[in-house]
ZAVEXMI-471481 format. One record per residue (C-alpha): residue number from 1; residue in three letters; z, y, x. Coordinates in pm, 1 decimal, decimal comma. Layout:
% residues N
<mike resi="NUM" resn="Ala" up="Z" north="Y" east="X"/>
...
This chain:
% residues 232
<mike resi="1" resn="Unk" up="-14,8" north="7,7" east="-15,5"/>
<mike resi="2" resn="Unk" up="-56,5" north="356,7" east="107,1"/>
<mike resi="3" resn="Unk" up="224,6" north="490,4" east="261,1"/>
<mike resi="4" resn="Unk" up="72,3" north="841,3" east="397,2"/>
<mike resi="5" resn="Unk" up="2,8" north="1077,1" east="130,2"/>
<mike resi="6" resn="Unk" up="-158,4" north="1423,3" east="77,7"/>
<mike resi="7" resn="Unk" up="-7,2" north="1704,7" east="-172,4"/>
<mike resi="8" resn="Unk" up="-308,9" north="1631,9" east="-401,4"/>
<mike resi="9" resn="Unk" up="-232,6" north="1284,5" east="-422,1"/>
<mike resi="10" resn="Unk" up="47,5" north="1410,6" east="-707,4"/>
<mike resi="11" resn="Unk" up="-214,1" north="1582,6" east="-890,9"/>
<mike resi="12" resn="Unk" up="-356,7" north="1316,6" east="-1135,5"/>
<mike resi="13" resn="Unk" up="-47,1" north="1151,0" east="-1189,1"/>
<mike resi="14" resn="Unk" up="106,9" north="1466,0" east="-1319,7"/>
<mike resi="15" resn="Unk" up="-276,1" north="1564,9" east="-1493,4"/>
<mike resi="16" resn="Unk" up="-242,3" north="1255,6" east="-1666,7"/>
<mike resi="17" resn="Unk" up="144,9" north="1254,7" east="-1785,6"/>
<mike resi="18" resn="Unk" up="37,0" north="1606,8" east="-1946,9"/>
<mike resi="19" resn="Unk" up="-254,8" north="1535,6" east="-2099,8"/>
<mike resi="20" resn="Unk" up="-91,5" north="1268,2" east="-2290,8"/>
<mike resi="21" resn="Unk" up="115,9" north="1513,0" east="-2424,1"/>
<mike resi="22" resn="Unk" up="-141,9" north="1737,3" east="-2561,2"/>
<mike resi="23" resn="Unk" up="-185,6" north="1971,7" east="-2289,5"/>
<mike resi="24" resn="Unk" up="-496,7" north="2123,0" east="-2139,3"/>
<mike resi="25" resn="Unk" up="-474,7" north="2064,2" east="-1785,2"/>
<mike resi="26" resn="Unk" up="-634,6" north="2272,1" east="-1473,9"/>
<mike resi="27" resn="Unk" up="-572,6" north="2276,2" east="-1111,2"/>
<mike resi="28" resn="Unk" up="-572,4" north="2553,2" east="-878,2"/>
<mike resi="29" resn="Unk" up="-562,7" north="2856,5" east="-1128,8"/>
<mike resi="30" resn="Unk" up="-443,9" north="3194,0" east="-1014,6"/>
<mike resi="31" resn="Unk" up="-258,8" north="3061,5" east="-715,0"/>
<mike resi="32" resn="Unk" up="-109,5" north="2799,4" east="-891,5"/>
<mike resi="33" resn="Unk" up="-98,4" north="2438,9" east="-838,9"/>
<mike resi="34" resn="Unk" up="-117,8" north="2299,3" east="-1188,0"/>
<mike resi="35" resn="Unk" up="-127,1" north="2479,6" east="-1515,8"/>
<mike resi="36" resn="Unk" up="-96,1" north="2309,9" east="-1839,3"/>
<mike resi="37" resn="Unk" up="-141,2" north="2484,2" east="-2197,2"/>
<mike resi="38" resn="Unk" up="-87,1" north="2351,9" east="-2535,2"/>
<mike resi="39" resn="Unk" up="-111,5" north="2608,7" east="-2817,6"/>
<mike resi="40" resn="Unk" up="33,3" north="2971,7" east="-2646,4"/>
<mike resi="41" resn="Unk" up="298,8" north="2754,5" east="-2444,8"/>
<mike resi="42" resn="Unk" up="187,4" north="2798,6" east="-2033,0"/>
<mike resi="43" resn="Unk" up="355,6" north="2545,2" east="-1823,2"/>
<mike resi="44" resn="Unk" up="306,7" north="2581,8" east="-1454,6"/>
<mike resi="45" resn="Unk" up="369,6" north="2327,8" east="-1160,7"/>
<mike resi="46" resn="Unk" up="401,6" north="2384,7" east="-794,9"/>
<mike resi="47" resn="Unk" up="375,4" north="2049,5" east="-562,2"/>
<mike resi="48" resn="Unk" up="516,7" north="1985,0" east="-240,4"/>
<mike resi="49" resn="Unk" up="498,1" north="1652,2" east="-52,0"/>
<mike resi="50" resn="Unk" up="903,4" north="1743,1" east="14,6"/>
<mike resi="51" resn="Unk" up="1165,4" north="1981,1" east="-122,0"/>
<mike resi="52" resn="Unk" up="1180,5" north="2350,3" east="76,9"/>
<mike resi="53" resn="Unk" up="1247,2" north="2684,7" east="48,3"/>
<mike resi="54" resn="Unk" up="849,9" north="2757,5" east="35,7"/>
<mike resi="55" resn="Unk" up="855,4" north="2551,9" east="-262,4"/>
<mike resi="56" resn="Unk" up="1145,6" north="2717,4" east="-436,9"/>
<mike resi="57" resn="Unk" up="1021,4" north="3059,1" east="-365,3"/>
<mike resi="58" resn="Unk" up="667,7" north="2964,7" east="-510,4"/>
<mike resi="59" resn="Unk" up="794,6" north="2858,2" east="-824,7"/>
<mike resi="60" resn="Unk" up="1043,6" north="3151,0" east="-863,7"/>
<mike resi="61" resn="Unk" up="765,5" north="3401,8" east="-847,1"/>
<mike resi="62" resn="Unk" up="570,9" north="3180,9" east="-1112,6"/>
<mike resi="63" resn="Unk" up="842,9" north="3272,7" east="-1351,9"/>
<mike resi="64" resn="Unk" up="711,0" north="3619,1" east="-1381,6"/>
<mike resi="65" resn="Unk" up="426,4" north="3476,4" east="-1599,0"/>
<mike resi="66" resn="Unk" up="640,7" north="3187,4" east="-1798,9"/>
<mike resi="67" resn="Unk" up="954,6" north="3027,1" east="-1793,1"/>
<mike resi="68" resn="Unk" up="835,5" north="2653,5" east="-1831,0"/>
<mike resi="69" resn="Unk" up="804,5" north="2660,6" east="-1422,0"/>
<mike resi="70" resn="Unk" up="849,4" north="2277,4" east="-1292,3"/>
<mike resi="71" resn="Unk" up="862,8" north="2200,6" east="-873,8"/>
<mike resi="72" resn="Unk" up="692,2" north="1837,0" east="-858,2"/>
<mike resi="73" resn="Unk" up="791,9" north="1597,3" east="-558,3"/>
<mike resi="74" resn="Unk" up="726,2" north="1222,3" east="-467,9"/>
<mike resi="75" resn="Unk" up="1014,6" north="1018,7" east="-593,3"/>
<mike resi="76" resn="Unk" up="1334,4" north="959,1" east="-388,1"/>
<mike resi="77" resn="Unk" up="1346,8" north="626,1" east="-261,8"/>
<mike resi="78" resn="Unk" up="1706,2" north="641,6" east="-365,7"/>
<mike resi="79" resn="Unk" up="1812,4" north="856,0" east="-693,7"/>
<mike resi="80" resn="Unk" up="2170,1" north="890,1" east="-575,3"/>
<mike resi="81" resn="Unk" up="2054,6" north="1030,4" east="-240,4"/>
<mike resi="82" resn="Unk" up="2306,7" north="1331,7" east="-190,6"/>
<mike resi="83" resn="Unk" up="2002,4" north="1569,4" east="-115,0"/>
<mike resi="84" resn="Unk" up="1813,5" north="1487,3" east="-432,6"/>
<mike resi="85" resn="Unk" up="2141,0" north="1548,4" east="-642,4"/>
<mike resi="86" resn="Unk" up="2185,2" north="1899,3" east="-478,1"/>
<mike resi="87" resn="Unk" up="1810,0" north="1977,5" east="-529,5"/>
<mike resi="88" resn="Unk" up="1858,8" north="1920,8" east="-898,8"/>
<mike resi="89" resn="Unk" up="2174,4" north="2120,3" east="-936,5"/>
<mike resi="90" resn="Unk" up="1992,1" north="2386,9" east="-778,0"/>
<mike resi="91" resn="Unk" up="1687,2" north="2367,8" east="-996,8"/>
<mike resi="92" resn="Unk" up="1923,7" north="2365,5" east="-1295,6"/>
<mike resi="93" resn="Unk" up="2088,5" north="2716,9" east="-1193,5"/>
<mike resi="94" resn="Unk" up="1739,8" north="2865,6" east="-1108,7"/>
<mike resi="95" resn="Unk" up="1639,4" north="2742,1" east="-1459,9"/>
<mike resi="96" resn="Unk" up="1330,7" north="2565,7" east="-1304,7"/>
<mike resi="97" resn="Unk" up="1202,7" north="2225,2" east="-1396,3"/>
<mike resi="98" resn="Unk" up="1185,7" north="1881,0" east="-1167,3"/>
<mike resi="99" resn="Unk" up="890,1" north="1643,9" east="-1185,3"/>
<mike resi="100" resn="Unk" up="889,1" north="1328,9" east="-991,6"/>
<mike resi="101" resn="Unk" up="556,0" north="1139,9" east="-880,8"/>
<mike resi="102" resn="Unk" up="589,3" north="765,4" east="-803,0"/>
<mike resi="103" resn="Unk" up="304,7" north="755,3" east="-533,3"/>
<mike resi="104" resn="Unk" up="491,1" north="463,9" east="-378,7"/>
<mike resi="105" resn="Unk" up="420,8" north="270,6" east="-719,2"/>
<mike resi="106" resn="Unk" up="65,8" north="89,5" east="-797,3"/>
<mike resi="107" resn="Unk" up="96,2" north="268,4" east="-1107,4"/>
<mike resi="108" resn="Unk" up="107,3" north="590,5" east="-974,8"/>
<mike resi="109" resn="Unk" up="279,8" north="774,3" east="-1232,8"/>
<mike resi="110" resn="Unk" up="500,1" north="1113,6" east="-1321,2"/>
<mike resi="111" resn="Unk" up="776,9" north="1184,4" east="-1516,8"/>
<mike resi="112" resn="Unk" up="973,8" north="1487,3" east="-1609,0"/>
<mike resi="113" resn="Unk" up="1388,5" north="1452,8" east="-1454,7"/>
<mike resi="114" resn="Unk" up="1452,0" north="1819,0" east="-1547,5"/>
<mike resi="115" resn="Unk" up="1308,1" north="2057,9" east="-1819,4"/>
<mike resi="116" resn="Unk" up="1344,2" north="2429,1" east="-1724,8"/>
<mike resi="117" resn="Unk" up="1632,1" north="2602,0" east="-1898,1"/>
<mike resi="118" resn="Unk" up="1479,3" north="2938,4" east="-1998,9"/>
<mike resi="119" resn="Unk" up="1196,3" north="2818,9" east="-2232,7"/>
<mike resi="120" resn="Unk" up="1088,5" north="3162,0" east="-2357,8"/>
<mike resi="121" resn="Unk" up="724,1" north="3167,6" east="-2434,2"/>
<mike resi="122" resn="Unk" up="625,9" north="3479,8" east="-2251,2"/>
<mike resi="123" resn="Unk" up="334,5" north="3676,6" east="-2357,6"/>
<mike resi="124" resn="Unk" up="231,8" north="3901,9" east="-2070,6"/>
<mike resi="125" resn="Unk" up="-57,1" north="4003,3" east="-1842,9"/>
<mike resi="126" resn="Unk" up="10,9" north="3739,5" east="-1591,4"/>
<mike resi="127" resn="Unk" up="30,3" north="3479,2" east="-1840,3"/>
<mike resi="128" resn="Unk" up="-241,8" north="3582,7" east="-2028,0"/>
<mike resi="129" resn="Unk" up="-456,1" north="3587,6" east="-1697,5"/>
<mike resi="130" resn="Unk" up="-340,3" north="3253,0" east="-1612,7"/>
<mike resi="131" resn="Unk" up="-442,7" north="3100,7" east="-1956,9"/>
<mike resi="132" resn="Unk" up="-779,1" north="3274,9" east="-1974,3"/>
<mike resi="133" resn="Unk" up="-897,5" north="3131,7" east="-1621,2"/>
<mike resi="134" resn="Unk" up="-808,0" north="2781,5" east="-1688,4"/>
<mike resi="135" resn="Unk" up="-934,2" north="2756,5" east="-2031,3"/>
<mike resi="136" resn="Unk" up="-1277,5" north="2927,6" east="-1932,1"/>
<mike resi="137" resn="Unk" up="-1345,7" north="2611,9" east="-1682,1"/>
<mike resi="138" resn="Unk" up="-1515,3" north="2301,2" east="-1796,8"/>
<mike resi="139" resn="Unk" up="-1472,4" north="2126,8" east="-1497,3"/>
<mike resi="140" resn="Unk" up="-1146,9" north="2058,0" east="-1327,8"/>
<mike resi="141" resn="Unk" up="-1030,4" north="2109,6" east="-977,3"/>
<mike resi="142" resn="Unk" up="-753,3" north="1888,6" east="-826,3"/>
<mike resi="143" resn="Unk" up="-422,1" north="2074,7" east="-753,4"/>
<mike resi="144" resn="Unk" up="-243,8" north="2059,4" east="-445,9"/>
<mike resi="145" resn="Unk" up="-587,8" north="2073,3" east="-205,3"/>
<mike resi="146" resn="Unk" up="1662,2" north="1691,3" east="-2103,8"/>
<mike resi="147" resn="Unk" up="1686,2" north="1465,5" east="-1820,2"/>
<mike resi="148" resn="Unk" up="1578,2" north="1122,6" east="-1834,4"/>
<mike resi="149" resn="Unk" up="1635,6" north="826,0" east="-1611,0"/>
<mike resi="150" resn="Unk" up="1469,2" north="795,6" east="-1282,1"/>
<mike resi="151" resn="Unk" up="1240,1" north="505,4" east="-1237,2"/>
<mike resi="152" resn="Unk" up="1315,8" north="432,7" east="-890,8"/>
<mike resi="153" resn="Unk" up="1148,8" north="179,7" east="-665,3"/>
<mike resi="154" resn="Unk" up="1433,1" north="-52,6" east="-706,0"/>
<mike resi="155" resn="Unk" up="1405,7" north="-37,3" east="-1105,5"/>
<mike resi="156" resn="Unk" up="1019,7" north="-69,3" east="-1071,9"/>
<mike resi="157" resn="Unk" up="1074,5" north="-431,6" east="-870,7"/>
<mike resi="158" resn="Unk" up="1295,7" north="-543,1" east="-1137,0"/>
<mike resi="159" resn="Unk" up="1040,1" north="-433,7" east="-1425,3"/>
<mike resi="160" resn="Unk" up="785,0" north="-624,7" east="-1245,3"/>
<mike resi="161" resn="Unk" up="1004,0" north="-943,5" east="-1203,7"/>
<mike resi="162" resn="Unk" up="1125,2" north="-895,1" east="-1553,7"/>
<mike resi="163" resn="Unk" up="778,8" north="-886,5" east="-1715,3"/>
<mike resi="164" resn="Unk" up="667,0" north="-1197,6" east="-1493,4"/>
<mike resi="165" resn="Unk" up="961,9" north="-1384,6" east="-1631,5"/>
<mike resi="166" resn="Unk" up="878,9" north="-1302,0" east="-1979,2"/>
<mike resi="167" resn="Unk" up="540,6" north="-1407,4" east="-1946,4"/>
<mike resi="168" resn="Unk" up="597,6" north="-1727,3" east="-1754,2"/>
<mike resi="169" resn="Unk" up="987,4" north="-1837,9" east="-1839,0"/>
<mike resi="170" resn="Unk" up="1210,0" north="-1956,5" east="-1589,1"/>
<mike resi="171" resn="Unk" up="1067,5" north="-1914,2" east="-1208,0"/>
<mike resi="172" resn="Unk" up="1206,8" north="-1938,0" east="-842,4"/>
<mike resi="173" resn="Unk" up="1197,1" north="-1620,0" east="-612,3"/>
<mike resi="174" resn="Unk" up="923,0" north="-1813,7" east="-406,1"/>
<mike resi="175" resn="Unk" up="714,8" north="-1830,0" east="-724,4"/>
<mike resi="176" resn="Unk" up="768,9" north="-1468,3" east="-820,5"/>
<mike resi="177" resn="Unk" up="665,3" north="-1334,4" east="-440,5"/>
<mike resi="178" resn="Unk" up="358,8" north="-1534,3" east="-443,2"/>
<mike resi="179" resn="Unk" up="289,9" north="-1361,7" east="-797,8"/>
<mike resi="180" resn="Unk" up="327,7" north="-1014,4" east="-582,3"/>
<mike resi="181" resn="Unk" up="701,2" north="-938,9" east="-608,9"/>
<mike resi="182" resn="Unk" up="873,7" north="-800,2" east="-335,7"/>
<mike resi="183" resn="Unk" up="995,5" north="-1019,2" east="-65,0"/>
<mike resi="184" resn="Unk" up="1350,0" north="-974,5" east="-114,9"/>
<mike resi="185" resn="Unk" up="1330,9" north="-1116,6" east="-471,0"/>
<mike resi="186" resn="Unk" up="1559,8" north="-1391,3" east="-408,4"/>
<mike resi="187" resn="Unk" up="1829,0" north="-1144,2" east="-290,3"/>
<mike resi="188" resn="Unk" up="1782,0" north="-941,3" east="-611,8"/>
<mike resi="189" resn="Unk" up="1852,1" north="-1241,6" east="-794,2"/>
<mike resi="190" resn="Unk" up="2160,5" north="-1306,7" east="-633,6"/>
<mike resi="191" resn="Unk" up="2295,9" north="-958,8" east="-667,7"/>
<mike resi="192" resn="Unk" up="2153,8" north="-905,9" east="-1004,4"/>
<mike resi="193" resn="Unk" up="2258,1" north="-561,3" east="-1011,7"/>
<mike resi="194" resn="Unk" up="2067,6" north="-469,0" east="-1343,6"/>
<mike resi="195" resn="Unk" up="2196,9" north="-774,0" east="-1529,2"/>
<mike resi="196" resn="Unk" up="1847,3" north="-881,2" east="-1644,3"/>
<mike resi="197" resn="Unk" up="1828,0" north="-1249,6" east="-1472,1"/>
<mike resi="198" resn="Unk" up="2042,9" north="-1565,6" east="-1547,6"/>
<mike resi="199" resn="Unk" up="2019,3" north="-1878,5" east="-1351,0"/>
<mike resi="200" resn="Unk" up="1901,1" north="-2218,6" east="-1508,4"/>
<mike resi="201" resn="Unk" up="1933,4" north="-2433,7" east="-1205,8"/>
<mike resi="202" resn="Unk" up="1983,0" north="-2382,0" east="-845,2"/>
<mike resi="203" resn="Unk" up="1708,6" north="-2116,6" east="-737,7"/>
<mike resi="204" resn="Unk" up="1558,6" north="-2091,2" east="-1051,3"/>
<mike resi="205" resn="Unk" up="1629,9" north="-1807,5" east="-1293,4"/>
<mike resi="206" resn="Unk" up="1512,3" north="-1666,9" east="-1633,7"/>
<mike resi="207" resn="Unk" up="1523,5" north="-1367,2" east="-1838,9"/>
<mike resi="208" resn="Unk" up="1849,1" north="-1252,8" east="-1970,4"/>
<mike resi="209" resn="Unk" up="1891,0" north="-1117,9" east="-2303,2"/>
<mike resi="210" resn="Unk" up="1977,4" north="-793,7" east="-2159,8"/>
<mike resi="211" resn="Unk" up="1686,6" north="-801,1" east="-1940,9"/>
<mike resi="212" resn="Unk" up="1453,7" north="-880,5" east="-2249,5"/>
<mike resi="213" resn="Unk" up="1610,0" north="-584,2" east="-2472,0"/>
<mike resi="214" resn="Unk" up="1520,8" north="-354,9" east="-2189,9"/>
<mike resi="215" resn="Unk" up="1151,6" north="-470,3" east="-2204,5"/>
<mike resi="216" resn="Unk" up="1167,8" north="-456,4" east="-2574,7"/>
<mike resi="217" resn="Unk" up="1368,8" north="-114,4" east="-2605,4"/>
<mike resi="218" resn="Unk" up="1129,2" north="55,6" east="-2346,7"/>
<mike resi="219" resn="Unk" up="791,5" north="-97,9" east="-2467,5"/>
<mike resi="220" resn="Unk" up="614,7" north="234,4" east="-2407,5"/>
<mike resi="221" resn="Unk" up="764,6" north="327,0" east="-2054,7"/>
<mike resi="222" resn="Unk" up="491,3" north="373,7" east="-1798,9"/>
<mike resi="223" resn="Unk" up="645,9" north="66,0" east="-1626,2"/>
<mike resi="224" resn="Unk" up="647,4" north="-162,4" east="-1868,2"/>
<mike resi="225" resn="Unk" up="334,5" north="-125,8" east="-2006,8"/>
<mike resi="226" resn="Unk" up="182,6" north="-172,2" east="-1642,0"/>
<mike resi="227" resn="Unk" up="364,2" north="-465,2" east="-1542,0"/>
<mike resi="228" resn="Unk" up="328,8" north="-639,6" east="-1895,7"/>
<mike resi="229" resn="Unk" up="-50,0" north="-611,9" east="-1882,7"/>
<mike resi="230" resn="Unk" up="-77,6" north="-741,3" east="-1516,2"/>
<mike resi="231" resn="Unk" up="154,1" north="-1049,7" east="-1588,5"/>
<mike resi="232" resn="Unk" up="-100,9" north="-1314,7" east="-1551,8"/>
């Protein structure tokens, strides 16, 4: 899997997410990495491969046009990372939103972690100029040339395993690795941190009621849809 990314790699997952919500999305409009328009509401997204002051300054500048301003970064390896937690606190104080993009996933999806606090639909010259330019374009340009759960890489590996167990029934870790799961699947069975598995016999596990309930309750979630479709 690709391990070196460009800022522009985040554009299409974000665009797909916003388009699915009914927005008209355009990249690189009046200095904004991404603009999204629905009815009269303007959203702006500024992207960086890591959270830094330049990203924060850019996002704060966009508040002059709209209160719906998000920063977007690749999803952290660990959602409990102290730096990531501090970033979320800072963005909330600044009334900025946060989007994370799972570039490390074969599904490559984006999700909103924090919504901006302001939520005013500003009608000013800057907002008008951005919307006029974005809506006048018929060809898109790739940008970048309430809190929800975070679909971490760990959660994704568990969803992949759960979908395969749902499809095939009880399997060994070796069989799951052969089907494309992480090489540490055996350890994941042993720790069973999500509570999604139960042992049938030595080395053989099946999906628990808790695991099945998660899949059913989150049937429209990007990861569940993706891995259910690919469970063969």
